[in-house]
Each structure stands twice: as structure tokens, then as C-alpha cells.
LOVEXVO-14292 format. One record per residue (C-alpha): residue number from 1; y, x, z. Coordinates in steps of 0.1 Angstrom, whole numbers. Layout:
% LOVEXVO-14292
{i NUM&y Y&x X&z Z}
...
END
This chain:
% LOVEXVO-14292
{i 1&y 317&x 597&z -926}
{i 2&y 312&x 616&z -959}
{i 3&y 294&x 597&z -986}
{i 4&y 274&x 612&z -1014}
{i 5&y 297&x 617&z -1044}
{i 6&y 299&x 584&z -1063}
{i 7&y 295&x 601&z -1097}
{i 8&y 264&x 617&z -1084}
{i 9&y 247&x 634&z -1113}
{i 10&y 270&x 652&z -1137}
{i 11&y 271&x 639&z -1172}
{i 12&y 275&x 660&z -1203}
{i 13&y 301&x 638&z -1218}
{i 14&y 300&x 633&z -1256}
{i 15&y 299&x 669&z -1264}
{i 16&y 298&x 676&z -1301}
{i 17&y 280&x 702&z -1321}
{i 18&y 301&x 733&z -1329}
{i 19&y 319&x 725&z -1361}
{i 20&y 300&x 739&z -1390}
{i 21&y 325&x 758&z -1412}
{i 22&y 337&x 732&z -1436}
{i 23&y 327&x 739&z -1472}
{i 24&y 326&x 776&z -1464}
{i 25&y 307&x 784&z -1496}
{i 26&y 317&x 764&z -1526}
{i 27&y 302&x 767&z -1560}
{i 28&y 307&x 800&z -1576}
{i 29&y 337&x 799&z -1599}
{i 30&y 333&x 803&z -1637}
{i 31&y 340&x 838&z -1648}
{i 32&y 324&x 842&z -1682}
{i 33&y 356&x 838&z -1701}
{i 34&y 375&x 862&z -1679}
{i 35&y 348&x 889&z -1683}
{i 36&y 346&x 884&z -1720}
{i 37&y 383&x 889&z -1723}
{i 38&y 381&x 922&z -1704}
{i 39&y 354&x 939&z -1725}
{i 40&y 342&x 939&z -1761}
{i 41&y 306&x 926&z -1765}
{i 42&y 302&x 946&z -1797}
{i 43&y 307&x 978&z -1778}
{i 44&y 281&x 969&z -1751}
{i 45&y 245&x 982&z -1752}
{i 46&y 218&x 955&z -1749}
{i 47&y 211&x 963&z -1712}
{i 48&y 248&x 963&z -1704}
{i 49&y 253&x 930&z -1722}
{i 50&y 224&x 914&z -1703}
{i 51&y 237&x 926&z -1670}
{i 52&y 272&x 913&z -1678}
{i 53&y 258&x 879&z -1687}
{i 54&y 238&x 877&z -1655}
{i 55&y 268&x 885&z -1634}
{i 56&y 293&x 863&z -1654}
{i 57&y 274&x 831&z -1659}
{i 58&y 268&x 814&z -1625}
{i 59&y 288&x 784&z -1636}
{i 60&y 271&x 782&z -1670}
{i 61&y 235&x 790&z -1664}
{i 62&y 216&x 781&z -1632}
{i 63&y 208&x 815&z -1617}
{i 64&y 194&x 825&z -1584}
{i 65&y 216&x 846&z -1561}
{i 66&y 191&x 874&z -1565}
{i 67&y 196&x 874&z -1603}
{i 68&y 233&x 872&z -1599}
{i 69&y 234&x 902&z -1575}
{i 70&y 212&x 922&z -1598}
{i 71&y 234&x 916&z -1628}
{i 72&y 266&x 924&z -1609}
{i 73&y 251&x 955&z -1594}
{i 74&y 239&x 967&z -1628}
{i 75&y 274&x 960&z -1642}
{i 76&y 291&x 980&z -1614}
{i 77&y 266&x 1009&z -1618}
{i 78&y 267&x 1010&z -1656}
{i 79&y 304&x 1003&z -1661}
{i 80&y 317&x 1023&z -1632}
{i 81&y 346&x 1035&z -1653}
{i 82&y 356&x 1001&z -1667}
{i 83&y 389&x 984&z -1660}
{i 84&y 398&x 977&z -1623}
{i 85&y 401&x 940&z -1630}
{i 86&y 366&x 938&z -1643}
{i 87&y 353&x 958&z -1613}
{i 88&y 372&x 935&z -1590}
{i 89&y 357&x 904&z -1605}
{i 90&y 322&x 918&z -1604}
{i 91&y 326&x 928&z -1567}
{i 92&y 339&x 894&z -1558}
{i 93&y 311&x 875&z -1574}
{i 94&y 285&x 898&z -1559}
{i 95&y 302&x 891&z -1525}
{i 96&y 299&x 854&z -1533}
{i 97&y 262&x 857&z -1541}
{i 98&y 255&x 878&z -1509}
{i 99&y 273&x 852&z -1489}
{i 100&y 253&x 824&z -1505}
{i 101&y 221&x 842&z -1494}
{i 102&y 234&x 846&z -1458}
{i 103&y 240&x 884&z -1462}
{i 104&y 275&x 881&z -1447}
{i 105&y 279&x 918&z -1437}
{i 106&y 271&x 929&z -1472}
{i 107&y 294&x 902&z -1486}
{i 108&y 322&x 916&z -1464}
{i 109&y 317&x 950&z -1479}
{i 110&y 319&x 936&z -1514}
{i 111&y 350&x 916&z -1507}
{i 112&y 366&x 947&z -1489}
{i 113&y 360&x 968&z -1520}
{i 114&y 375&x 940&z -1542}
{i 115&y 405&x 938&z -1520}
{i 116&y 410&x 975&z -1522}
{i 117&y 412&x 971&z -1560}
{i 118&y 435&x 940&z -1558}
{i 119&y 452&x 934&z -1525}
{i 120&y 470&x 904&z -1540}
{i 121&y 439&x 883&z -1543}
{i 122&y 441&x 852&z -1520}
{i 123&y 406&x 842&z -1529}
{i 124&y 391&x 875&z -1518}
{i 125&y 408&x 874&z -1485}
{i 126&y 397&x 838&z -1481}
{i 127&y 361&x 844&z -1488}
{i 128&y 360&x 875&z -1466}
{i 129&y 376&x 855&z -1438}
{i 130&y 349&x 828&z -1441}
{i 131&y 322&x 855&z -1441}
{i 132&y 337&x 869&z -1409}
{i 133&y 337&x 834&z -1395}
{i 134&y 300&x 830&z -1402}
{i 135&y 295&x 862&z -1382}
{i 136&y 316&x 848&z -1354}
{i 137&y 341&x 875&z -1358}
{i 138&y 369&x 849&z -1353}
{i 139&y 399&x 872&z -1350}
{i 140&y 391&x 890&z -1382}
{i 141&y 384&x 857&z -1399}
{i 142&y 417&x 843&z -1389}
{i 143&y 436&x 874&z -1400}
{i 144&y 420&x 872&z -1435}
{i 145&y 426&x 835&z -1438}
{i 146&y 462&x 841&z -1428}
{i 147&y 466&x 867&z -1455}
{i 148&y 451&x 843&z -1480}
{i 149&y 476&x 816&z -1470}
{i 150&y 505&x 840&z -1473}
{i 151&y 494&x 849&z -1508}
{i 152&y 486&x 813&z -1518}
{i 153&y 501&x 786&z -1495}
{i 154&y 486&x 759&z -1517}
{i 155&y 450&x 768&z -1511}
{i 156&y 426&x 750&z -1488}
{i 157&y 424&x 781&z -1465}
{i 158&y 444&x 760&z -1441}
{i 159&y 413&x 739&z -1435}
{i 160&y 391&x 769&z -1428}
{i 161&y 416&x 785&z -1405}
{i 162&y 422&x 752&z -1387}
{i 163&y 384&x 749&z -1381}
{i 164&y 384&x 784&z -1365}
{i 165&y 413&x 775&z -1342}
{i 166&y 394&x 743&z -1334}
{i 167&y 364&x 764&z -1324}
{i 168&y 386&x 785&z -1301}
{i 169&y 400&x 752&z -1286}
{i 170&y 435&x 762&z -1297}
{i 171&y 442&x 726&z -1306}
{i 172&y 479&x 727&z -1314}
{i 173&y 473&x 755&z -1339}
{i 174&y 444&x 737&z -1354}
{i 175&y 464&x 705&z -1358}
{i 176&y 492&x 724&z -1374}
{i 177&y 469&x 738&z -1400}
{i 178&y 452&x 704&z -1406}
{i 179&y 487&x 689&z -1410}
{i 180&y 494&x 716&z -1437}
{i 181&y 461&x 708&z -1454}
{i 182&y 467&x 671&z -1455}
{i 183&y 503&x 676&z -1467}
{i 184&y 491&x 696&z -1497}
{i 185&y 458&x 677&z -1503}
{i 186&y 465&x 641&z -1490}
{i 187&y 432&x 628&z -1504}
{i 188&y 410&x 655&z -1489}
{i 189&y 388&x 636&z -1464}
{i 190&y 377&x 667&z -1444}
{i 191&y 413&x 674&z -1434}
{i 192&y 415&x 641&z -1417}
{i 193&y 380&x 645&z -1402}
{i 194&y 389&x 678&z -1386}
{i 195&y 424&x 667&z -1375}
{i 196&y 408&x 636&z -1359}
{i 197&y 384&x 658&z -1339}
{i 198&y 413&x 680&z -1327}
{i 199&y 433&x 650&z -1317}
{i 200&y 403&x 636&z -1298}
{i 201&y 399&x 668&z -1279}
{i 202&y 436&x 665&z -1269}
{i 203&y 430&x 631&z -1255}
{i 204&y 448&x 613&z -1283}
{i 205&y 420&x 589&z -1290}
{i 206&y 438&x 563&z -1310}
{i 207&y 453&x 588&z -1334}
{i 208&y 419&x 605&z -1337}
{i 209&y 403&x 572&z -1347}
{i 210&y 430&x 565&z -1372}
{i 211&y 424&x 599&z -1389}
{i 212&y 387&x 594&z -1389}
{i 213&y 391&x 559&z -1404}
{i 214&y 411&x 575&z -1432}
{i 215&y 385&x 602&z -1437}
{i 216&y 357&x 576&z -1440}
{i 217&y 378&x 554&z -1463}
{i 218&y 384&x 585&z -1486}
{i 219&y 347&x 596&z -1485}
{i 220&y 322&x 576&z -1465}
{i 221&y 293&x 599&z -1474}
{i 222&y 296&x 628&z -1450}
{i 223&y 279&x 622&z -1416}
{i 224&y 304&x 643&z -1396}
{i 225&y 332&x 618&z -1398}
{i 226&y 310&x 590&z -1386}
{i 227&y 297&x 612&z -1358}
{i 228&y 332&x 623&z -1347}
{i 229&y 345&x 587&z -1347}
{i 230&y 315&x 577&z -1326}
{i 231&y 325&x 603&z -1300}
{i 232&y 361&x 590&z -1301}
{i 233&y 349&x 555&z -1295}
{i 234&y 328&x 567&z -1267}
{i 235&y 358&x 585&z -1252}
{i 236&y 377&x 551&z -1255}
{i 237&y 349&x 533&z -1237}
{i 238&y 339&x 513&z -1267}
{i 239&y 302&x 518&z -1265}
{i 240&y 291&x 493&z -1292}
{i 241&y 314&x 509&z -1318}
{i 242&y 302&x 543&z -1308}
{i 243&y 265&x 534&z -1312}
{i 244&y 273&x 518&z -1346}
{i 245&y 290&x 550&z -1358}
{i 246&y 261&x 572&z -1345}
{i 247&y 237&x 549&z -1364}
{i 248&y 256&x 555&z -1396}
{i 249&y 257&x 593&z -1390}
{i 250&y 219&x 592&z -1384}
{i 251&y 214&x 572&z -1416}
{i 252&y 232&x 598&z -1436}
{i 253&y 217&x 629&z -1418}
{i 254&y 185&x 618&z -1400}
{i 255&y 175&x 653&z -1390}
{i 256&y 206&x 662&z -1368}
{i 257&y 196&x 664&z -1332}
{i 258&y 232&x 661&z -1320}
{i 259&y 234&x 626&z -1334}
{i 260&y 204&x 613&z -1314}
{i 261&y 217&x 631&z -1282}
{i 262&y 251&x 615&z -1284}
{i 263&y 236&x 581&z -1292}
{i 264&y 214&x 585&z -1262}
{i 265&y 245&x 591&z -1240}
{i 266&y 260&x 559&z -1252}
{i 267&y 228&x 540&z -1246}
{i 268&y 228&x 552&z -1211}
{i 269&y 263&x 538&z -1208}
{i 270&y 248&x 504&z -1219}
{i 271&y 220&x 508&z -1193}
{i 272&y 195&x 509&z -1221}
{i 273&y 175&x 537&z -1205}
{i 274&y 143&x 533&z -1226}
{i 275&y 162&x 536&z -1259}
{i 276&y 182&x 565&z -1246}
{i 277&y 150&x 583&z -1236}
{i 278&y 136&x 578&z -1271}
{i 279&y 167&x 593&z -1286}
{i 280&y 167&x 623&z -1262}
{i 281&y 130&x 628&z -1271}
{i 282&y 139&x 628&z -1308}
{i 283&y 167&x 652&z -1303}
{i 284&y 144&x 676&z -1285}
{i 285&y 116&x 672&z -1311}
{i 286&y 141&x 680&z -1339}
{i 287&y 155&x 710&z -1319}
{i 288&y 133&x 722&z -1290}
{i 289&y 159&x 747&z -1281}
{i 290&y 186&x 721&z -1276}
{i 291&y 197&x 728&z -1240}
{i 292&y 221&x 699&z -1237}
{i 293&y 195&x 673&z -1248}
{i 294&y 171&x 686&z -1221}
{i 295&y 200&x 684&z -1196}
{i 296&y 208&x 648&z -1206}
{i 297&y 171&x 637&z -1205}
{i 298&y 168&x 654&z -1171}
{i 299&y 198&x 635&z -1158}
{i 300&y 183&x 603&z -1170}
{i 301&y 151&x 611&z -1152}
{i 302&y 171&x 620&z -1121}
{i 303&y 188&x 587&z -1121}
{i 304&y 154&x 570&z -1124}
{i 305&y 141&x 589&z -1094}
{i 306&y 116&x 608&z -1116}
{i 307&y 125&x 641&z -1099}
{i 308&y 96&x 662&z -1111}
{i 309&y 103&x 654&z -1147}
{i 310&y 140&x 659&z -1142}
{i 311&y 133&x 693&z -1127}
{i 312&y 112&x 703&z -1157}
{i 313&y 141&x 694&z -1180}
{i 314&y 167&x 711&z -1159}
{i 315&y 145&x 742&z -1157}
{i 316&y 142&x 742&z -1195}
{i 317&y 179&x 736&z -1200}
{i 318&y 188&x 766&z -1178}
{i 319&y 161&x 787&z -1195}
{i 320&y 177&x 780&z -1229}
{i 321&y 213&x 783&z -1217}
{i 322&y 217&x 803&z -1184}
{i 323&y 255&x 798&z -1186}
{i 324&y 253&x 760&z -1184}
{i 325&y 269&x 752&z -1151}
{i 326&y 262&x 714&z -1151}
{i 327&y 224&x 721&z -1154}
{i 328&y 225&x 742&z -1122}
{i 329&y 246&x 714&z -1106}
{i 330&y 222&x 687&z -1114}
{i 331&y 191&x 707&z -1106}
{i 332&y 208&x 714&z -1072}
{i 333&y 210&x 676&z -1067}
{i 334&y 172&x 673&z -1073}
{i 335&y 165&x 700&z -1048}
{i 336&y 189&x 683&z -1023}
{i 337&y 172&x 650&z -1027}
{i 338&y 138&x 667&z -1022}
{i 339&y 152&x 682&z -989}
{i 340&y 152&x 718&z -1002}
{i 341&y 186&x 729&z -988}
{i 342&y 184&x 766&z -997}
{i 343&y 175&x 759&z -1033}
{i 344&y 201&x 733&z -1036}
{i 345&y 228&x 755&z -1022}
{i 346&y 218&x 784&z -1044}
{i 347&y 221&x 762&z -1075}
{i 348&y 255&x 748&z -1065}
{i 349&y 267&x 783&z -1059}
{i 350&y 256&x 794&z -1093}
{i 351&y 271&x 763&z -1109}
{i 352&y 305&x 770&z -1093}
{i 353&y 303&x 807&z -1102}
{i 354&y 300&x 797&z -1138}
{i 355&y 325&x 768&z -1136}
{i 356&y 349&x 773&z -1106}
{i 357&y 368&x 742&z -1116}
{i 358&y 337&x 719&z -1115}
{i 359&y 351&x 696&z -1089}
{i 360&y 320&x 673&z -1088}
{i 361&y 299&x 702&z -1077}
{i 362&y 325&x 713&z -1052}
{i 363&y 323&x 678&z -1037}
{i 364&y 285&x 676&z -1038}
{i 365&y 282&x 711&z -1022}
{i 366&y 308&x 701&z -996}
{i 367&y 287&x 670&z -987}
{i 368&y 256&x 692&z -985}
{i 369&y 273&x 717&z -962}
{i 370&y 287&x 689&z -941}
{i 371&y 253&x 673&z -937}
{i 372&y 240&x 707&z -925}
{i 373&y 270&x 709&z -901}
{i 374&y 287&x 738&z -918}
{i 375&y 321&x 720&z -915}
{i 376&y 344&x 749&z -922}
{i 377&y 327&x 757&z -956}
{i 378&y 325&x 720&z -963}
{i 379&y 362&x 718&z -958}
{i 380&y 368&x 746&z -983}
{i 381&y 349&x 726&z -1009}
{i 382&y 368&x 694&z -1002}
{i 383&y 400&x 714&z -1006}
{i 384&y 389&x 727&z -1040}
{i 385&y 378&x 692&z -1051}
{i 386&y 412&x 677&z -1042}
{i 387&y 430&x 706&z -1059}
{i 388&y 413&x 697&z -1092}
{i 389&y 412&x 659&z -1086}
{i 390&y 439&x 649&z -1061}
{i 391&y 430&x 612&z -1062}
{i 392&y 393&x 616&z -1054}
{i 393&y 388&x 592&z -1024}
{i 394&y 354&x 607&z -1015}
{i 395&y 368&x 642&z -1012}
{i 396&y 397&x 629&z -992}
{i 397&y 374&x 611&z -968}
{i 398&y 352&x 642&z -965}
{i 399&y 381&x 663&z -957}
{i 400&y 394&x 638&z -932}
{i 401&y 361&x 641&z -913}
{i 402&y 359&x 679&z -915}
{i 403&y 394&x 683&z -903}
{i 404&y 389&x 659&z -875}
{i 405&y 358&x 677&z -863}
{i 406&y 376&x 711&z -865}
{i 407&y 405&x 698&z -844}
{i 408&y 430&x 691&z -871}
{i 409&y 431&x 654&z -863}
{i 410&y 467&x 645&z -875}
{i 411&y 460&x 661&z -909}
{i 412&y 427&x 643&z -909}
{i 413&y 443&x 609&z -904}
{i 414&y 467&x 616&z -933}
{i 415&y 436&x 622&z -956}
{i 416&y 419&x 590&z -944}
{i 417&y 450&x 570&z -950}
{i 418&y 453&x 584&z -986}
{i 419&y 416&x 577&z -992}
{i 420&y 421&x 541&z -981}
{i 421&y 451&x 536&z -1004}
{i 422&y 428&x 545&z -1032}
{i 423&y 398&x 525&z -1019}
{i 424&y 410&x 500&z -993}
{i 425&y 375&x 486&z -987}
{i 426&y 357&x 520&z -983}
{i 427&y 335&x 516&z -953}
{i 428&y 332&x 554&z -952}
{i 429&y 369&x 560&z -950}
{i 430&y 374&x 532&z -925}
{i 431&y 346&x 547&z -903}
{i 432&y 363&x 582&z -906}
{i 433&y 397&x 569&z -897}
{i 434&y 382&x 552&z -866}
{i 435&y 366&x 585&z -857}
{i 436&y 400&x 602&z -858}
{i 437&y 413&x 576&z -834}
{i 438&y 383&x 583&z -812}
{i 439&y 391&x 620&z -812}
{i 440&y 427&x 613&z -803}
{i 441&y 416&x 591&z -774}
{i 442&y 432&x 559&z -789}
{i 443&y 402&x 538&z -780}
{i 444&y 417&x 504&z -789}
{i 445&y 425&x 517&z -825}
{i 446&y 390&x 533&z -826}
{i 447&y 373&x 500&z -817}
{i 448&y 394&x 481&z -843}
{i 449&y 387&x 507&z -869}
{i 450&y 349&x 508&z -864}
{i 451&y 349&x 470&z -864}
{i 452&y 367&x 470&z -898}
{i 453&y 341&x 494&z -912}
{i 454&y 313&x 472&z -898}
{i 455&y 329&x 441&z -915}
{i 456&y 322&x 459&z -948}
{i 457&y 288&x 473&z -939}
{i 458&y 273&x 457&z -908}
{i 459&y 244&x 482&z -904}
{i 460&y 265&x 514&z -904}
{i 461&y 250&x 534&z -875}
{i 462&y 280&x 558&z -872}
{i 463&y 304&x 529&z -867}
{i 464&y 281&x 511&z -842}
{i 465&y 277&x 543&z -822}
{i 466&y 314&x 553&z -824}
{i 467&y 325&x 518&z -813}
{i 468&y 300&x 520&z -784}
{i 469&y 315&x 554&z -773}
{i 470&y 350&x 539&z -774}
{i 471&y 339&x 507&z -755}
{i 472&y 323&x 529&z -729}
{i 473&y 356&x 548&z -725}
{i 474&y 374&x 515&z -720}
{i 475&y 349&x 504&z -693}
{i 476&y 331&x 478&z -714}
{i 477&y 297&x 491&z -705}
{i 478&y 277&x 461&z -717}
{i 479&y 291&x 461&z -752}
{i 480&y 289&x 498&z -753}
{i 481&y 252&x 499&z -745}
{i 482&y 244&x 471&z -770}
{i 483&y 262&x 489&z -798}
{i 484&y 247&x 523&z -790}
{i 485&y 212&x 508&z -788}
{i 486&y 216&x 491&z -822}
{i 487&y 230&x 523&z -837}
{i 488&y 200&x 543&z -825}
{i 489&y 176&x 518&z -840}
{i 490&y 194&x 521&z -873}
{i 491&y 196&x 559&z -872}
{i 492&y 176&x 578&z -845}
{i 493&y 196&x 609&z -852}
{i 494&y 230&x 594&z -846}
{i 495&y 233&x 609&z -811}
{i 496&y 227&x 644&z -823}
{i 497&y 250&x 639&z -852}
{i 498&y 279&x 628&z -830}
{i 499&y 272&x 656&z -806}
{i 500&y 276&x 681&z -835}
{i 501&y 311&x 665&z -841}
{i 502&y 321&x 673&z -805}
{i 503&y 315&x 639&z -790}
{i 504&y 296&x 639&z -756}
{i 505&y 260&x 626&z -758}
{i 506&y 252&x 591&z -746}
{i 507&y 214&x 588&z -743}
END
């Protein structure tokens, strides 16, 4: 008979925070000498000289971005007929200052004007590309960074473009850019950090750890490399090393909610539920809008049978991120366990609409539909589960039963045999295979099969009842009545259950 899916509540995995654009805004470059060479101070009026100094001195005098913008603006307005090179420099610095203040749209306008004056400026394309990246206009950002690379292949624009490809999950392109970055700047730690993350996402965990080791050796200060290596160790199943790296990341940046969230996941893997809950609490305190942390805490509550608290967290996770399929799937499980079939089915439907390849939810929905005797729809979900995960023994067992009930018994037997190859001691698959023999009228094989299931789990009502039916068909009435009576004490609903499978009632 179908079992509840073994990996019952969905886990988030060790999801990482979206990569913050690495070093997107560096210190503003020195320009005082360049500007001085382009104009004669003796010819400048006092107000013009003051404006020029304000615009030209970010690397010499500590100025606010507001002062810098004001100086550059005054310079553009007062010297509107000056040399194009000077105007280009002013526009670029004003763009840098706007970007530093977070005014990315205005920075893009400044950089665009600068590029119109000097289309050969790799730096202007690079900075405009990073501004587009901050506005999540990824295609334009990549186009500008590509132009910057063409103009100056030895710049670090490879790193910025690779980070954008990483954000798009175009891992091979990202790795190619990080390779170029590392080839040109072999001691640049962030190139190894980002390539390590891309390799980890490709499943190349050992290569990822090697890159992250190198990044940390070059520069142990940034928290991201420790965090990324913690995720790689988690992927590898090395929970202790993962937690150690998360500890280091937290020590370096104690206000990052992601670090506590992921450490909580690893603590769950170590069955340290109390510490995990404390970390999820901290993550949510640091960022109350952190949908994934609510999801993870809700999952921990679910696994501790604290269903009301789990439901609160799943509700909040969905409120914060209505596109998060796993939150709908786990909330469906809470409704299922509370006996609310309609709510559970609605949430499974939404989860699978958002993530049609979510095989765990296909399996769970299939089991839910099977339990409510909608065998045809259950079969469809088992088919989907097996399509995405062909070696899932639970789905093969469920499909075996659904096919047998629907009259496709030979196909059903093949599924049960495959399930038993994967899990030879599965009482559920042994029970299902015996049911197939019962449907085929092979009563000796059915009795042997049900007995094999009972050898694994002696209180299995479906095997006791099924064996009783087969014994009755063989004429062994005494044994049949004993097995059927015991089965009914174990599960009073077993007679109705078998009747729904097409087996004649024995009351």
C-alpha cells in the first residue's frame, strides 16, 4: 500500500542569498591632476574654481556625495563650452557620486552622456553596466560590461559580468568569466569566491571547496567566502565543517540573516532542534521579511508536531513570497495531517502550479488522492514523480497499487518489482506486490507475499486482511477468519478500504 513520502516535509536546502554585486562601487578615482591639466586655474573665476575643486577632489579631500554632485553640476553648467574631455570627466564623476547615493537611474543618465562624448571609455561602460545591474536590468548591464571588456580586456569587468551570469543561473558563462578574471588577477580573492559558488551550483562540490579555500587563504576577512564554503560543505554532507564556516561568517558579519538561517539548517541535520530554532529566530529578528527563514522554522515546527505554530510560519512565508512553491507544499502537509483534505489539495495544486517539477509534492499529492480513493488522479501524480525521479521507491510502490486497482495488474507488478530492487525490505512494496497476486488470482503467491510483508511489520492490517482473503479463496476458512479478525482490530476501516480496491467484502 502507498506510504507517506519518506522525505515528508520539503526542505529549503542550503539556499544562499542573492549575490550582492561584488565591489560594484569602488572608491572614486583621483581626477584633480587630469582636470588641472585640461584648464587653466588663472583663467577661472572664484566660483568656477571652487566648483572645479569640489568636483575634482574626491580622492584628495573627504567630500560628501552631495558636495561632489553640486561641484560637478556647477562645473557642467558654468563650463558648458569647455573641452569635451573635461565635460566627460565631470559627467563620469557625477555619475559615480549619484551611484554612491543609490540614485542609479540618474547615474545611468550621466554615464550615457559621458559615453556619448567618449564611446571608447571602458570605465564609463563598466560603471553604467553596474548601475543597470543594481536596477536589475540584467540584459543592459551585461551588454555594457561586455562593451567594457571589449575596450579593456584587462579590467575586472569580468567579475561583475560573471556575477550577473551567476544571478541568471547561466553557470557555464559565469565560470568562463571568473576563469578570465582569475587568469588576469590570480591573487583576486573574490574571483575564486564567485567561481567556487558557480561550481557548487553545478554540483562540482570538491572543486568549489578548493576555490573557496584559495579565496580564504588570499583574504580571510570577507564573510561571503566562509558562508559559501559552509554551503558547499553542507552539500557534501559534512555538517560539522559547514557549521564551523557559518560560525566564521557570523563572526565577521553578525547582522546577516542568511548566515543564521543556513546554520539553522545544518543544526537540523545534526538533530539539534533547539539551537536551530534559536538561529531561525535570530534570522527572523534581523529580517522579519525573510520568507525562507519563516519557511524553515515552520518546517521545524511541523517535524516537531507543533502544527499551529508551523501554520503561522507557513502563512507568513507565503504572505511574504506568494511564489514560493515549497511553502504551499509544506502548508498542505499541515492541512493534510489535520484532516483538512480540501485545504491540503488546494495548496498542493498551487505548489505544483508554481513548480511543476516539484516531485515531492507530486508524490505527496498522489498519496493524498490515493487515500481519498481518487486512484486515476493519484496515478497521474505517481507518473509525474517517477518522470522526475525514476528511482523513487515510494512512487513506484504507489503506482503499483494504483495500476493494480485500475486493472493494469501486469504493469503494476513491474512497478512493485522495481520498488523492491531499490528497497528489498519495504513492507509497503511487499504488501502491494502481494495485492497484485491477489488481483491475478494467484492465491499461493499472494499468501507468501503478504506473509513476507508481515515478517517485516507484523501489525500491518492490509497484509493480514489480504492474506485472509487469499486463504479464504484457498478454502482455509479458519486461518482466513483469524487473519481477518486481527486485521479488523488493527484497522476497523480495512474492509471498506479493500472494497474500494475492488475486493469483495468479508464482514
